[in-house]
MOPAC internal coordinates of N, CA, C and O (Angstrom, degrees):
PM7 1SCF
backbone

  N    0.0000 0     0.00 0     0.00 0    0    0    0
  C    1.4461 1     0.00 0     0.00 0    1    0    0
  C    1.5228 1   110.69 1     0.00 0    2    1    0
  O    1.2310 1   120.25 1   134.91 1    3    2    1
  N    1.3048 1   117.12 1   -45.09 1    3    2    1
  C    1.4652 1   119.93 1  -177.65 1    5    3    2
  C    1.5234 1   111.09 1   -67.64 1    6    5    3
  O    1.2310 1   120.39 1   145.19 1    7    6    5
  N    1.3244 1   116.87 1   -34.81 1    7    6    5
  C    1.4543 1   120.17 1  -179.47 1    9    7    6
  C    1.5230 1   110.13 1   -66.68 1   10    9    7
  O    1.2310 1   120.41 1   136.45 1   11   10    9
  N    1.3317 1   116.82 1   -43.55 1   11   10    9
  C    1.4610 1   120.63 1   178.45 1   13   11   10
  C    1.5208 1   110.91 1   -62.93 1   14   13   11
  O    1.2310 1   120.61 1   139.33 1   15   14   13
  N    1.3144 1   116.44 1   -40.67 1   15   14   13
  C    1.4695 1   119.88 1   178.17 1   17   15   14
  C    1.5193 1   111.12 1   -65.00 1   18   17   15
  O    1.2310 1   120.78 1   139.87 1   19   18   17
  N    1.3212 1   116.11 1   -40.13 1   19   18   17
  C    1.4683 1   119.94 1   179.59 1   21   19   18
  C    1.5237 1   110.66 1   -66.13 1   22   21   19
  O    1.2310 1   120.52 1   139.71 1   23   22   21
  N    1.3327 1   116.61 1   -40.29 1   23   22   21
  C    1.4606 1   120.44 1   178.82 1   25   23   22
  C    1.5185 1   110.28 1   -65.92 1   26   25   23
  O    1.2310 1   120.02 1   135.49 1   27   26   25
  N    1.3114 1   117.57 1   -44.51 1   27   26   25
  C    1.4624 1   120.84 1   178.56 1   29   27   26
  C    1.5263 1   111.11 1   -63.07 1   30   29   27
  O    1.2310 1   120.73 1   139.29 1   31   30   29
  N    1.3279 1   116.21 1   -40.71 1   31   30   29
  C    1.4623 1   120.77 1   179.19 1   33   31   30
  C    1.5341 1   109.78 1   -63.81 1   34   33   31
  O    1.2310 1   120.75 1   138.34 1   35   34   33
  N    1.3367 1   116.16 1   -41.66 1   35   34   33
  C    1.4503 1   120.90 1   179.27 1   37   35   34
  C    1.5288 1   110.94 1   -65.46 1   38   37   35
  O    1.2310 1   120.34 1   138.22 1   39   38   37
  N    1.3276 1   116.95 1   -41.78 1   39   38   37
  C    1.4583 1   120.65 1   177.37 1   41   39   38
  C    1.5238 1   110.92 1   -61.42 1   42   41   39
  O    1.2310 1   120.68 1   138.28 1   43   42   41
  N    1.3023 1   116.31 1   -41.72 1   43   42   41
  C    1.4610 1   121.37 1  -179.59 1   45   43   42
  C    1.5331 1   111.22 1   -63.99 1   46   45   43
  O    1.2310 1   120.73 1   136.62 1   47   46   45
  N    1.3368 1   116.20 1   -43.38 1   47   46   45
  C    1.4635 1   120.21 1   178.99 1   49   47   46
  C    1.5232 1   110.90 1   -66.72 1   50   49   47
  O    1.2310 1   120.47 1   139.72 1   51   50   49
  N    1.3266 1   116.70 1   -40.28 1   51   50   49
  C    1.4530 1   120.39 1  -179.69 1   53   51   50
  C    1.5181 1   111.13 1   -65.38 1   54   53   51
  O    1.2310 1   120.07 1   138.31 1   55   54   53
  N    1.3263 1   117.47 1   -41.69 1   55   54   53
  C    1.4576 1   119.88 1  -179.81 1   57   55   54
  C    1.5262 1   110.65 1   -65.46 1   58   57   55
  O    1.2310 1   119.98 1   141.95 1   59   58   57
  N    1.3352 1   117.64 1   -38.05 1   59   58   57
  C    1.4785 1   120.21 1   176.58 1   61   59   58
  C    1.5301 1   109.92 1   -66.43 1   62   61   59
  O    1.2310 1   120.58 1   138.75 1   63   62   61
  N    1.3388 1   116.49 1   -41.25 1   63   62   61
  C    1.4559 1   121.27 1  -179.01 1   65   63   62
  C    1.5341 1   110.22 1   -65.19 1   66   65   63
  O    1.2310 1   120.68 1   137.05 1   67   66   65
  N    1.3370 1   116.31 1   -42.95 1   67   66   65
  C    1.4605 1   120.74 1   178.90 1   69   67   66
  C    1.5231 1   110.45 1   -65.37 1   70   69   67
  O    1.2310 1   120.08 1   140.22 1   71   70   69
  N    1.3143 1   117.46 1   -39.78 1   71   70   69
  C    1.4667 1   120.53 1   178.48 1   73   71   70
  C    1.5195 1   111.14 1   -64.68 1   74   73   71
  O    1.2310 1   119.94 1   139.54 1   75   74   73
  N    1.3302 1   117.71 1   -40.46 1   75   74   73
  C    1.4666 1   121.08 1   178.86 1   77   75   74
  C    1.5255 1   110.99 1   -63.62 1   78   77   75
  O    1.2310 1   120.69 1   138.27 1   79   78   77
  N    1.3170 1   116.29 1   -41.73 1   79   78   77
  C    1.4698 1   119.46 1   178.83 1   81   79   78
  C    1.5255 1   109.87 1   -66.07 1   82   81   79
  O    1.2310 1   120.29 1   136.68 1   83   82   81
  N    1.3266 1   117.06 1   -43.32 1   83   82   81
  C    1.4635 1   120.56 1  -179.05 1   85   83   82
  C    1.5186 1   111.70 1   -66.02 1   86   85   83
  O    1.2310 1   119.56 1   146.65 1   87   86   85
  N    1.3194 1   118.44 1   -33.35 1   87   86   85
  C    1.4581 1   120.59 1  -179.76 1   89   87   86
  C    1.5258 1   111.63 1   -73.20 1   90   89   87
  O    1.2310 1   119.93 1   156.66 1   91   90   89
  N    1.3169 1   117.74 1   -23.34 1   91   90   89
  C    1.4722 1   121.91 1   177.75 1   93   91   90
  C    1.5334 1   108.71 1  -119.26 1   94   93   91
  O    1.2310 1   120.71 1  -123.51 1   95   94   93
  N    1.3262 1   116.25 1    56.49 1   95   94   93
  C    1.4609 1   121.22 1  -171.43 1   97   95   94
  C    1.5163 1   112.36 1   -65.01 1   98   97   95
  O    1.2310 1   119.68 1   139.85 1   99   98   97
  N    1.3369 1   118.22 1   -40.15 1   99   98   97
  C    1.4630 1   119.83 1  -178.54 1  101   99   98
  C    1.5213 1   110.69 1   -64.46 1  102  101   99
  O    1.2310 1   120.20 1   134.74 1  103  102  101
  N    1.3064 1   117.21 1   -45.26 1  103  102  101
  C    1.4590 1   120.82 1   178.65 1  105  103  102
  C    1.5329 1   110.61 1   -63.52 1  106  105  103
  O    1.2310 1   120.38 1   140.64 1  107  106  105
  N    1.3172 1   116.88 1   -39.36 1  107  106  105
  C    1.4676 1   121.20 1   178.97 1  109  107  106
  C    1.5269 1   110.95 1   -63.70 1  110  109  107
  O    1.2310 1   120.40 1   136.36 1  111  110  109
  N    1.3258 1   116.85 1   -43.64 1  111  110  109
  C    1.4591 1   120.05 1   179.01 1  113  111  110
  C    1.5225 1   111.37 1   -66.49 1  114  113  111
  O    1.2310 1   119.72 1   142.58 1  115  114  113
  N    1.3088 1   118.13 1   -37.42 1  115  114  113
  C    1.4624 1   120.60 1   178.43 1  117  115  114
  C    1.5311 1   110.65 1   -66.14 1  118  117  115
  O    1.2310 1   119.99 1   139.45 1  119  118  117
  N    1.3066 1   117.62 1   -40.55 1  119  118  117
  C    1.4678 1   120.79 1   177.72 1  121  119  118
  C    1.5281 1   109.91 1   -64.93 1  122  121  119
  O    1.2310 1   120.13 1   136.72 1  123  122  121
  N    1.3348 1   117.37 1   -43.28 1  123  122  121
  C    1.4641 1   120.57 1   178.57 1  125  123  122
  C    1.5270 1   110.21 1   -63.52 1  126  125  123
  O    1.2310 1   119.79 1   140.65 1  127  126  125
  N    1.3311 1   118.01 1   -39.35 1  127  126  125
  C    1.4578 1   121.51 1   178.62 1  129  127  126
  C    1.5267 1   111.34 1   -63.29 1  130  129  127
  O    1.2310 1   120.16 1   136.88 1  131  130  129
  N    1.3145 1   117.31 1   -43.12 1  131  130  129
  C    1.4645 1   121.16 1   179.49 1  133  131  130
  C    1.5309 1   110.61 1   -65.08 1  134  133  131
  O    1.2310 1   120.13 1   139.58 1  135  134  133
  N    1.3271 1   117.36 1   -40.42 1  135  134  133
  C    1.4679 1   120.81 1   179.20 1  137  135  134
  C    1.5353 1   109.92 1   -64.30 1  138  137  135
  O    1.2310 1   120.02 1   134.84 1  139  138  137
  N    1.3301 1   117.58 1   -45.16 1  139  138  137
  C    1.4635 1   121.17 1   179.44 1  141  139  138
  C    1.5293 1   110.30 1   -64.44 1  142  141  139
  O    1.2310 1   120.03 1   139.98 1  143  142  141
  N    1.3238 1   117.55 1   -40.02 1  143  142  141
  C    1.4564 1   121.16 1   178.02 1  145  143  142
  C    1.5226 1   111.51 1   -63.47 1  146  145  143
  O    1.2310 1   120.12 1   139.60 1  147  146  145
  N    1.3351 1   117.37 1   -40.40 1  147  146  145
  C    1.4623 1   121.14 1   178.65 1  149  147  146
  C    1.5242 1   111.10 1   -65.68 1  150  149  147
  O    1.2310 1   120.07 1   137.41 1  151  150  149
  N    1.3206 1   117.48 1   -42.59 1  151  150  149
  C    1.4712 1   120.74 1   179.34 1  153  151  150
  C    1.5269 1   109.92 1   -65.14 1  154  153  151
  O    1.2310 1   119.96 1   139.12 1  155  154  153
  N    1.3339 1   117.67 1   -40.88 1  155  154  153
  C    1.4625 1   121.69 1   178.39 1  157  155  154
  C    1.5245 1   110.96 1   -63.23 1  158  157  155
  O    1.2310 1   120.30 1   137.39 1  159  158  157
  N    1.3218 1   117.03 1   -42.61 1  159  158  157
  C    1.4620 1   120.70 1   178.31 1  161  159  158
  C    1.5274 1   110.61 1   -63.64 1  162  161  159
  O    1.2310 1   119.94 1   140.72 1  163  162  161
  N    1.3051 1   117.72 1   -39.28 1  163  162  161
  C    1.4606 1   121.37 1   178.77 1  165  163  162
  C    1.5252 1   110.99 1   -64.42 1  166  165  163
  O    1.2310 1   120.13 1   135.20 1  167  166  165
  N    1.3176 1   117.35 1   -44.80 1  167  166  165
  C    1.4586 1   121.00 1   178.93 1  169  167  166
  C    1.5310 1   110.65 1   -64.55 1  170  169  167
  O    1.2310 1   120.55 1   139.11 1  171  170  169
  N    1.3270 1   116.56 1   -40.89 1  171  170  169
  C    1.4592 1   120.55 1   177.79 1  173  171  170
  C    1.5273 1   110.34 1   -61.99 1  174  173  171
  O    1.2310 1   119.97 1   136.70 1  175  174  173
  N    1.2949 1   117.66 1   -43.30 1  175  174  173
  C    1.4568 1   120.52 1   179.43 1  177  175  174
  C    1.5281 1   111.21 1   -63.94 1  178  177  175
  O    1.2310 1   120.57 1   135.53 1  179  178  177
  N    1.3265 1   116.51 1   -44.47 1  179  178  177
  C    1.4678 1   120.09 1  -177.00 1  181  179  178
  C    1.5180 1   111.53 1   -65.03 1  182  181  179
  O    1.2310 1   119.69 1   137.59 1  183  182  181
  N    1.3423 1   118.21 1   -42.41 1  183  182  181
  C    1.4551 1   120.52 1  -172.49 1  185  183  182
  C    1.5303 1   114.92 1   -96.99 1  186  185  183
  O    1.2310 1   119.23 1   165.11 1  187  186  185
  N    1.3410 1   119.07 1   -14.89 1  187  186  185
  C    1.4603 1   120.00 1  -178.39 1  189  187  186
  C    1.5214 1   111.94 1  -117.51 1  190  189  187
  O    1.2310 1   120.08 1   124.14 1  191  190  189
  N    1.3154 1   117.45 1   -55.86 1  191  190  189
  C    1.4546 1   120.00 1  -173.64 1  193  191  190
  C    1.5196 1   113.68 1   -76.12 1  194  193  191
  O    1.2310 1   119.69 1   137.90 1  195  194  193
  N    1.3075 1   118.20 1   -42.10 1  195  194  193
  C    1.4671 1   120.69 1  -177.77 1  197  195  194
  C    1.5304 1   112.21 1   -63.37 1  198  197  195
  O    1.2310 1   118.49 1   136.23 1  199  198  197
  N    1.3398 1   120.48 1   -43.77 1  199  198  197
  C    1.4736 1   118.83 1   177.49 1  201  199  198
  C    1.5317 1   112.85 1   -63.18 1  202  201  199
  O    1.2310 1   119.61 1   146.98 1  203  202  201
  N    1.3306 1   118.35 1   -33.02 1  203  202  201
  C    1.4565 1   120.52 1   178.51 1  205  203  202
  C    1.5232 1   111.08 1   -67.67 1  206  205  203
  O    1.2310 1   120.11 1   143.54 1  207  206  205
  N    1.3141 1   117.40 1   -36.46 1  207  206  205
  C    1.4549 1   121.16 1  -179.76 1  209  207  206
  C    1.5226 1   111.56 1   -70.18 1  210  209  207
  O    1.2310 1   120.20 1   148.52 1  211  210  209
  N    1.3245 1   117.23 1   -31.48 1  211  210  209
  C    1.4616 1   120.65 1  -179.69 1  213  211  210
  C    1.5134 1   111.63 1   -73.47 1  214  213  211
  O    1.2310 1   119.61 1   151.53 1  215  214  213
  N    1.2955 1   118.34 1   -28.47 1  215  214  213
  C    1.4572 1   122.06 1  -178.43 1  217  215  214
  C    1.5109 1   110.43 1    85.64 1  218  217  215
  O    1.2310 1   121.42 1    -8.18 1  219  218  217
  N    1.3202 1   114.88 1   171.82 1  219  218  217
  C    1.4581 1   120.77 1  -178.33 1  221  219  218
  C    1.5161 1   108.66 1   -96.34 1  222  221  219
  O    1.2310 1   121.16 1   -48.70 1  223  222  221
  N    1.3094 1   115.38 1   131.30 1  223  222  221
  C    1.4564 1   119.93 1   177.73 1  225  223  222
  C    1.5253 1   108.64 1   -89.23 1  226  225  223
  O    1.2310 1   120.85 1   -53.62 1  227  226  225
  N    1.3196 1   115.98 1   126.38 1  227  226  225
  C    1.4595 1   120.69 1  -179.12 1  229  227  226
  C    1.5173 1   107.74 1  -108.43 1  230  229  227
  O    1.2310 1   120.86 1   -52.87 1  231  230  229
  N    1.3030 1   115.95 1   127.13 1  231  230  229
  C    1.4573 1   119.49 1   179.43 1  233  231  230
  C    1.5269 1   109.22 1   -90.72 1  234  233  231
  O    1.2310 1   120.66 1   -26.88 1  235  234  233
  N    1.3113 1   116.34 1   153.12 1  235  234  233
  C    1.4578 1   121.84 1  -179.63 1  237  235  234
  C    1.5205 1   112.19 1   -83.00 1  238  237  235
  O    1.2310 1   120.12 1   167.28 1  239  238  237
  N    1.3021 1   117.37 1   -12.72 1  239  238  237
  C    1.4595 1   120.43 1  -178.97 1  241  239  238
  C    1.5236 1   109.78 1   -73.67 1  242  241  239
  O    1.2310 1   121.23 1   -44.39 1  243  242  241
  N    1.3032 1   115.25 1   135.61 1  243  242  241
  C    1.4574 1   119.33 1   177.42 1  245  243  242
  C    1.5324 1   109.30 1   -88.05 1  246  245  243
  O    1.2310 1   121.54 1   -19.80 1  247  246  245
  N    1.2794 1   114.66 1   160.20 1  247  246  245
  C    1.4586 1   120.69 1  -179.08 1  249  247  246
  C    1.5215 1   109.32 1   -79.09 1  250  249  247
  O    1.2310 1   120.59 1   -52.83 1  251  250  249
  N    1.2940 1   116.47 1   127.17 1  251  250  249
  C    1.4570 1   121.76 1   178.72 1  253  251  250
  C    1.5231 1   107.93 1  -107.43 1  254  253  251
  O    1.2310 1   121.11 1   -58.09 1  255  254  253
  N    1.3219 1   115.48 1   121.91 1  255  254  253
  C    1.4489 1   121.21 1  -178.34 1  257  255  254
  C    1.5234 1   108.95 1  -103.81 1  258  257  255
  O    1.2310 1   120.61 1   -58.63 1  259  258  257
  N    1.2989 1   116.44 1   121.37 1  259  258  257
  C    1.4609 1   120.73 1   177.28 1  261  259  258
  C    1.5237 1   107.49 1   -86.94 1  262  261  259
  O    1.2310 1   121.45 1   -70.05 1  263  262  261
  N    1.3317 1   114.83 1   109.95 1  263  262  261
  C    1.4554 1   120.08 1  -173.37 1  265  263  262
  C    1.5203 1   112.52 1   -65.81 1  266  265  263
  O    1.2310 1   119.65 1   146.66 1  267  266  265
  N    1.3214 1   118.27 1   -33.34 1  267  266  265
  C    1.4672 1   120.50 1   179.88 1  269  267  266
  C    1.5217 1   110.71 1   -63.29 1  270  269  267
  O    1.2310 1   120.66 1   133.91 1  271  270  269
  N    1.3246 1   116.35 1   -46.09 1  271  270  269
  C    1.4627 1   119.57 1   179.09 1  273  271  270
  C    1.5181 1   111.02 1   -66.50 1  274  273  271
  O    1.2310 1   120.99 1   141.77 1  275  274  273
  N    1.3302 1   115.72 1   -38.23 1  275  274  273
  C    1.4565 1   119.50 1   178.55 1  277  275  274
  C    1.5283 1   110.71 1   -62.58 1  278  277  275
  O    1.2310 1   120.30 1   136.17 1  279  278  277
  N    1.3365 1   117.03 1   -43.83 1  279  278  277
  C    1.4681 1   120.22 1   179.45 1  281  279  278
  C    1.5210 1   111.82 1   -64.63 1  282  281  279
  O    1.2310 1   120.01 1   140.98 1  283  282  281
  N    1.3398 1   117.59 1   -39.02 1  283  282  281
  C    1.4723 1   120.37 1   176.68 1  285  283  282
  C    1.5251 1   110.54 1   -62.76 1  286  285  283
  O    1.2310 1   120.86 1   136.76 1  287  286  285
  N    1.3188 1   115.96 1   -43.24 1  287  286  285
  C    1.4610 1   120.43 1   179.21 1  289  287  286
  C    1.5244 1   110.69 1   -64.38 1  290  289  287
  O    1.2310 1   120.70 1   140.00 1  291  290  289
  N    1.3131 1   116.26 1   -40.00 1  291  290  289
  C    1.4541 1   120.68 1   178.54 1  293  291  290
  C    1.5267 1   111.17 1   -63.24 1  294  293  291
  O    1.2310 1   119.88 1   139.94 1  295  294  293
  N    1.3344 1   117.84 1   -40.06 1  295  294  293
  C    1.4677 1   121.56 1   177.38 1  297  295  294
  C    1.5260 1   111.00 1   -63.66 1  298  297  295
  O    1.2310 1   120.99 1   138.23 1  299  298  297
  N    1.3187 1   115.70 1   -41.77 1  299  298  297
  C    1.4726 1   119.69 1   178.95 1  301  299  298
  C    1.5203 1   109.93 1   -62.88 1  302  301  299
  O    1.2310 1   120.05 1   136.02 1  303  302  301
  N    1.3142 1   117.51 1   -43.98 1  303  302  301
  C    1.4655 1   120.95 1   179.25 1  305  303  302
  C    1.5229 1   110.93 1   -63.09 1  306  305  303
  O    1.2310 1   120.32 1   139.37 1  307  306  305
  N    1.3335 1   117.00 1   -40.63 1  307  306  305
  C    1.4573 1   119.67 1   178.71 1  309  307  306
  C    1.5243 1   110.94 1   -64.42 1  310  309  307
  O    1.2310 1   120.18 1   141.01 1  311  310  309
  N    1.3325 1   117.26 1   -38.99 1  311  310  309
  C    1.4606 1   120.89 1   177.91 1  313  311  310
  C    1.5284 1   110.48 1   -64.14 1  314  313  311
  O    1.2310 1   120.65 1   137.83 1  315  314  313
  N    1.3290 1   116.36 1   -42.17 1  315  314  313
  C    1.4659 1   119.69 1   177.91 1  317  315  314
  C    1.5280 1   110.56 1   -64.14 1  318  317  315
  O    1.2310 1   120.52 1   141.16 1  319  318  317
  N    1.3232 1   116.60 1   -38.84 1  319  318  317
  C    1.4620 1   119.94 1   178.67 1  321  319  318
  C    1.5288 1   110.60 1   -64.57 1  322  321  319
  O    1.2310 1   119.85 1   138.45 1  323  322  321
  N    1.3257 1   117.89 1   -41.55 1  323  322  321
  C    1.4637 1   121.01 1   177.35 1  325  323  322
  C    1.5278 1   110.98 1   -62.41 1  326  325  323
  O    1.2310 1   120.54 1   135.88 1  327  326  325
  N    1.3396 1   116.58 1   -44.12 1  327  326  325
  C    1.4697 1   120.29 1   177.91 1  329  327  326
  C    1.5215 1   110.70 1   -61.65 1  330  329  327
  O    1.2310 1   120.92 1   141.14 1  331  330  329
  N    1.3130 1   115.85 1   -38.86 1  331  330  329
  C    1.4612 1   120.14 1   179.55 1  333  331  330
  C    1.5273 1   110.23 1   -65.25 1  334  333  331
  O    1.2310 1   120.42 1   137.71 1  335  334  333
  N    1.3235 1   116.81 1   -42.29 1  335  334  333
  C    1.4581 1   120.25 1   179.06 1  337  335  334
  C    1.5329 1   111.14 1   -65.81 1  338  337  335
  O    1.2310 1   120.11 1   141.37 1  339  338  337
  N    1.3297 1   117.40 1   -38.63 1  339  338  337
  C    1.4651 1   120.63 1   177.43 1  341  339  338
  C    1.5306 1   110.58 1   -63.65 1  342  341  339
  O    1.2310 1   120.65 1   139.00 1  343  342  341
  N    1.3226 1   116.36 1   -41.00 1  343  342  341
  C    1.4618 1   119.69 1  -179.69 1  345  343  342
  C    1.5147 1   110.87 1   -68.01 1  346  345  343
  O    1.2310 1   120.43 1   150.34 1  347  346  345
  N    1.3197 1   116.78 1   -29.66 1  347  346  345
  C    1.4564 1   120.33 1   179.88 1  349  347  346
  C    1.5262 1   110.88 1   -69.97 1  350  349  347
  O    1.2310 1   120.06 1   148.93 1  351  350  349
  N    1.3143 1   117.50 1   -31.07 1  351  350  349
  C    1.4530 1   121.32 1  -177.48 1  353  351  350
  C    1.5219 1   112.76 1   -83.25 1  354  353  351
  O    1.2310 1   120.00 1   159.50 1  355  354  353
  N    1.3001 1   117.61 1   -20.50 1  355  354  353
  C    1.4564 1   121.00 1  -177.71 1  357  355  354
  C    1.5327 1   109.54 1   -77.91 1  358  357  355
  O    1.2310 1   120.64 1   -38.70 1  359  358  357
  N    1.3129 1   116.38 1   141.30 1  359  358  357
  C    1.4640 1   120.49 1   179.32 1  361  359  358
  C    1.5205 1   109.15 1   -98.01 1  362  361  359
  O    1.2310 1   121.32 1   -51.71 1  363  362  361
  N    1.3148 1   115.08 1   128.29 1  363  362  361
  C    1.4572 1   121.31 1  -178.90 1  365  363  362
  C    1.5199 1   109.58 1  -108.12 1  366  365  363
  O    1.2310 1   121.05 1   -25.36 1  367  366  365
  N    1.3303 1   115.60 1   154.64 1  367  366  365
  C    1.4549 1   120.80 1   176.86 1  369  367  366
  C    1.5180 1   109.15 1   -75.17 1  370  369  367
  O    1.2310 1   121.20 1   -33.12 1  371  370  369
  N    1.3034 1   115.31 1   146.88 1  371  370  369
  C    1.4546 1   120.66 1   178.27 1  373  371  370
  C    1.5283 1   108.29 1   -79.66 1  374  373  371
  O    1.2310 1   119.20 1   -64.70 1  375  374  373
  N    1.3391 1   119.12 1   115.30 1  375  374  373
  C    1.4667 1   120.24 1  -177.64 1  377  375  374
  C    1.5270 1   112.98 1   -73.11 1  378  377  375
  O    1.2310 1   120.26 1   166.73 1  379  378  377
  N    1.3484 1   117.11 1   -13.27 1  379  378  377
  C    1.4596 1   119.90 1  -177.32 1  381  379  378
  C    1.5238 1   112.63 1   -96.32 1  382  381  379
  O    1.2310 1   120.89 1   173.23 1  383  382  381
  N    1.3096 1   115.91 1    -6.77 1  383  382  381
  C    1.4534 1   120.37 1   179.71 1  385  383  382
  C    1.5188 1   108.44 1  -105.72 1  386  385  383
  O    1.2310 1   121.07 1   -53.95 1  387  386  385
  N    1.3129 1   115.56 1   126.05 1  387  386  385
  C    1.4625 1   117.96 1  -179.28 1  389  387  386
  C    1.5186 1   109.11 1   -74.36 1  390  389  387
  O    1.2310 1   120.90 1   -40.00 1  391  390  389
  N    1.3052 1   115.89 1   140.00 1  391  390  389
  C    1.4662 1   118.46 1  -179.64 1  393  391  390
  C    1.5239 1   110.57 1   -67.54 1  394  393  391
  O    1.2310 1   121.27 1   -42.34 1  395  394  393
  N    1.2957 1   115.17 1   137.66 1  395  394  393
  C    1.4648 1   120.39 1   179.27 1  397  395  394
  C    1.5154 1   107.61 1   -84.34 1  398  397  395
  O    1.2310 1   119.97 1   -57.92 1  399  398  397
  N    1.3301 1   117.66 1   122.08 1  399  398  397
  C    1.4723 1   118.88 1   179.92 1  401  399  398
  C    1.5172 1   109.97 1   -68.08 1  402  401  399
  O    1.2310 1   121.39 1   -42.41 1  403  402  401
  N    1.2917 1   114.95 1   137.59 1  403  402  401
  C    1.4545 1   119.81 1   179.06 1  405  403  402
  C    1.5234 1   108.55 1   -77.03 1  406  405  403
  O    1.2310 1   121.95 1   -46.44 1  407  406  405
  N    1.3137 1   113.87 1   133.56 1  407  406  405
  C    1.4596 1   118.79 1   178.99 1  409  407  406
  C    1.5233 1   108.72 1   -84.42 1  410  409  407
  O    1.2310 1   120.54 1   -41.32 1  411  410  409
  N    1.3067 1   116.58 1   138.68 1  411  410  409
  C    1.4775 1   117.79 1   178.74 1  413  411  410
  C    1.5207 1   109.67 1   -66.06 1  414  413  411
  O    1.2310 1   121.53 1   -40.36 1  415  414  413
  N    1.3088 1   114.68 1   139.64 1  415  414  413
  C    1.4634 1   119.32 1   179.22 1  417  415  414
  C    1.5153 1   110.20 1   -69.85 1  418  417  415
  O    1.2310 1   121.47 1   -44.42 1  419  418  417
  N    1.2709 1   114.80 1   135.58 1  419  418  417
  C    1.4517 1   119.19 1   179.76 1  421  419  418
  C    1.5337 1   109.74 1   -78.02 1  422  421  419
  O    1.2310 1   121.88 1   -44.05 1  423  422  421
  N    1.2761 1   114.00 1   135.95 1  423  422  421
  C    1.4618 1   118.76 1  -179.88 1  425  423  422
  C    1.5236 1   109.14 1   -84.45 1  426  425  423
  O    1.2310 1   122.49 1   -49.25 1  427  426  425
  N    1.2687 1   112.84 1   130.75 1  427  426  425
  C    1.4621 1   117.22 1   177.86 1  429  427  426
  C    1.5236 1   109.05 1   -91.19 1  430  429  427
  O    1.2310 1   121.31 1   -65.46 1  431  430  429
  N    1.2840 1   115.11 1   114.54 1  431  430  429
  C    1.4747 1   119.10 1   179.55 1  433  431  430
  C    1.5240 1   108.12 1  -116.48 1  434  433  431
  O    1.2310 1   120.95 1   -43.22 1  435  434  433
  N    1.2678 1   115.80 1   136.78 1  435  434  433
  C    1.4641 1   119.64 1   179.58 1  437  435  434
  C    1.4852 1   111.69 1  -112.80 1  438  437  435
  O    1.2310 1   120.10 1   180.00 1  439  438  437

């Protein structure tokens, strides 16, 4: 009983709340626009302006390149490139075109 009453009470409040928003639609849209603009400005500040103000941190460690791993990676890339070139040369059937059935050749009899 209490659950049904609570649900009905909630439905009643929601319908009044929805009606109030709908009756003042312009004001509601302006408030929503301001909220979205504020959130956008906050995200822009966090991800664009704040990192620029902090500056770039430069580490003293130099980059060490392991030539063996680089050569292995280069071989893999070359193999993928060869496979890609082979696939480019192969002719595939068009899956969107229905195959035309071949008509049997008519026998010429005299």
